[in-house]
C-alpha positions, 0 to 999 in steps of 0.5 A: 499500499501507498506509505505517507511519505513526504520526499522535498523537492531536493531529494527528489532532484538527488535520487530521481523522479522515477526513485522518488515515485517508487518511493511514494508508491510504497515499492521501495519504502519501509514500513517500520523504521528507525527515525533518523531524528529521534532513533524510536520507531515509526511507521510509514503506513501509519504516520507522516514520514520524511525521507532524508537523504545523506551526501557524502563524497561517493556516497549517498544513503537515504534515511527516514524521519518522523515528519514531526521531526525533520523535514524531507531534505538533503544533508550533507556529511563527511564521507567518513560519517557516512560509510560509519552509518553504512557499517552500522547497516551491516552490523559491523560497528555500534550504531551510537558510533555510527550515525552521522554527527551532522549538526542537524538541529531539531526544534520544537515549539510550545508554550512556557509558563514563566511568572503566571504568563504564557510565553512563546517557546523553541527548544532546540535539540541536535540529533547528534553529539556536536563537536568544535569546529575543528576538532574530531569531537573525541566523544564529548558534546561541545553543544552547551560551551559553544552556545554559552560563548555564544551568551546563551545562558546555563538554566538550573530551573525554570522560574524567570524569563532568561535575557535576551540576547541581543543581535540574535532573532527569530523570524516569523513571517506569514505566521509561520516560523522560518529561521532563528538569526544570529550575527554574522561574523563579518559585521553585515547582515545577520545569517540564520543559525537554524533555518526551516526547510519548510516554514513551520507552522504554529498554533494560533496561542503561539502566534498570540504569545510571540506578538503580545511579548514581541520575543521568543525563549530559546531553551537549547539542550544536548542530544538525548535530553528533551527527546520528542514530546507530544504534549507541552505538559510532557515537553516543560517536564522534560525541560525541568528535568535538563535544567536541574542535571546542567544540561540546558541552556536559554536565551530571549530572542526578539521577535522578526515579523509577525 
């Protein structure tokens, strides 16, 4: 039976119309799969599923993700990272070592209650460990240290609005989330720190809160800290646990757009 697959134009351009059509018809697509983002099982017959194409210098690997975790997209990785992913599929290496260490950021929107008021928030969690640029990583995760160097503040408990991070902003246009912008290193126009492959829908209540406060709170945690939470109360619980565990940083960012 046909699968509930999303194949983006970029992915289609890489794999070709014939292969894309076979996937959409259910000929080459898996039924169940392990989401390349949240690592939990998905079912392309029951839920929207994104095709994610990892491309190295010589090799390409097609993976699958819950559409709520990642949009269908093409991700450039090193050939070494990609060969690691291939080895994990054939069982020659532990999957935790083999997944591409690519800075793919998962973003979830939700309303967070602070000081008796609801604030619009974005929660960012990478799909893998983040190494400092120019290093091999060595098994560590530099995601939070890198953000703290950019001005994000460590959060030990969610009781008050974090300070504004000047120069950063959240771009909302036509009621959809487009990007998180950061200052350019050259001093020019802001550049995208994170950009949606396709604009992400936000709820009316989230957009109303953003327009009211004219700012968005951004929380960030290392891979495995928050997970894919289906409800805002569960998202809040996960944030509270990450904060207590010293695995959460945050900032407030002006809203750009409406």
